[in-house]
Structures are given as structure tokens and as C-alpha cells.
N, C-alpha and C positions, 0 to 999 in steps of 0.2 A: 504494500500500500504506500502510495506516495502522497506527500503533503504538498498542496499548492500554496504558494506564497501570494497573498493579496496585499497590494500596496495600500498603505494607510489612507491615502486620499480616496481610493475606490471603495473603502469600507462604508457601508450605509447608503451607497448610491442607489441601490435597488429599493430601499425603503423610501428614499427621497422621490424616486420615480413613481412609486405607488401612491405617495401622498399627493403629488402633483396630479396624477390621474384621478384620484378621488376628488380633489378640488375642482377639476374641470367637469367631472360628472355631476357634482353638487350644484355648480353654477347652471349647468344645463337643466337639471331638475327644477331649480328655482325659477328659471325662465319659463318653463312649461307651466308651472303653477301660476305665475303672473299672467301668462297668456290666457289661461283658463278663467281666472278671475275677471280679466278684462272682457272676455267673451260673454260671461254671465252678466256683467254690467250692461254691455251693449244689447244683449237680448232683452233685458228688463226695460231699457230705454225704448227699444223698438215696440215692446208691448204697450208701454204708456202712450207712445205716439199713435199707435193703432187705436187704443181705447179713446183717446182724445178725438180722433177723426170720426169714430163711430158716434160719440156723444154729440159732436157738432152736427153731424148729419141727422141725428135723431131729433134735435130741436128744430132743425130746418124742416124736417118731414112733418113735425107737429104743426109748424106754421103753415105749411102748404094745406094741411087738412083743416085749418082753423083761420082762414084768411080774413074772415069778418072781424076777428079780434086781434089782428096783427099788431096794432099799437100797444096792446097789453103785454107783449113779449119783451119790450124794451127793459133791459136790466143794466143799470149803471152805464148809461150810454156815453158818458164823457170820459176823457182820458184815453188810455191805451190798455190792452190786456196786461195784467199784472199791476197796473196802476189805474184801475177803473174808478171813475167818480160818477156821481149822480144818484138818482133815486133807484132803490132796489125794487124789482118787480114783486108784487104780491099775487100775481096771477097763478092759479093752481098748476097749470101745465109747466110754468117756469120754475116754481118752487119744487115740484116733483123732479124736474130735470136737474136742478141744482143739487138736490139730495143724491141723485145718481152720480153727479160729477164728484161731489165731495167723498162719496163712498168708493169711487173707482180709482181716481187719480190721487197720488200721494201729495200731501200738503197742498191741497187745492181748495181753500175756503171759498165760499160763495161770494165773498167780498172782492175776490180777485178775478171773477169771471165777468164776461161782458157780452151783451146782445144789443146791437144798435140797429134801429130801423131807420134807414135813410130815405132820401128822395126816390121816387118811383119804386118804392118797396124794395130797395137794395138792402139786404140783410147782411150784417157782419157779426159773426159769432167769434169771440175771442176766449180761448181757454188758457189757463195758466196753472202750472204745477211745478213742484220742485222735489227732486230726489236727493236725499242726503245733504251734503254741503255744497252741491253743485249750484250753478247759477239757475235761476228760474227758466223753465222751458215754456214756450207758448205756441199755440196753433191758432191761426186766423183763417176762417172760411167765409167766403162771400157767396151769396146766392141772390138771384133776382126772383122775387115772388110775384107772379103774375096775378092780377086781381081779376 
């Protein structure tokens, strides 16, 4: 049996290579976890945008079916979505819709939602919601209601 001489500088190099490999593998795993978290966040945001679109189309559909009372649908018609001002609507169809909005979208109080009835029955629906610490999101939908 022969003994091999290992130079003192070479000792531990295999352990060092294994540690570097483990570091690279760990960074890769952390990157995958971060990508998964971002994917989940983007999926949730897409769901909220879809829900907001559905809710805006829902109130516009109610207006189409109730054209005689179109003026009653105005809700905080001044300002902009997320900073709406003016009188809140007490019309039953609007209050029911606002309950749906606040129950569906995160951090979407009725005071931040807006329905404007403009000239020639041009309707503008503005929805505002906020997820986590992000900036407020809003969706504005316009429709012409023919009388």
C-alpha cells in the first residue's frame, strides 16, 4: 500500500468546492421561491382586475334595465376614482352594488367608488381598491346608455 502525499494548499479544496456548489444551489432555490411568490401576487392582481371589470359591467347592465331612473345611479360624481367627492347615492340598486364591491375587492370602501352620469347619458363607473401596501388600483369604464 502506498501513501499519496497531498500538498497542504490542496487540502480542503474538495470541501470548498462542495460549499460553493451548495451556495449556488441555494441561490437558485431562493430565486425559484421568489418567482413563485411573484407569480401568486400577479395572479391575485389579475383576479381583482377581472372582478372589478365584472362589477363595473354589472352596474352598467342594471342601468340599461332601469333607464327611467338613470339619474339615481349617480354616486359621488365629483373628483376622480379613489378621490371621489359629492353626494352618495341612496338608490337601492346602487347600495346593493356597493355592498358587492366592498365584499369582493380588497380595501374598497364605498366612499372611494364613483358613478357619474354625464351629458347624453354617458356613464362613467370608477372602481378603486388596494392590495397590501401597494398603490391604489383603479378601473374606469364608460358606456353610452341609450334612452
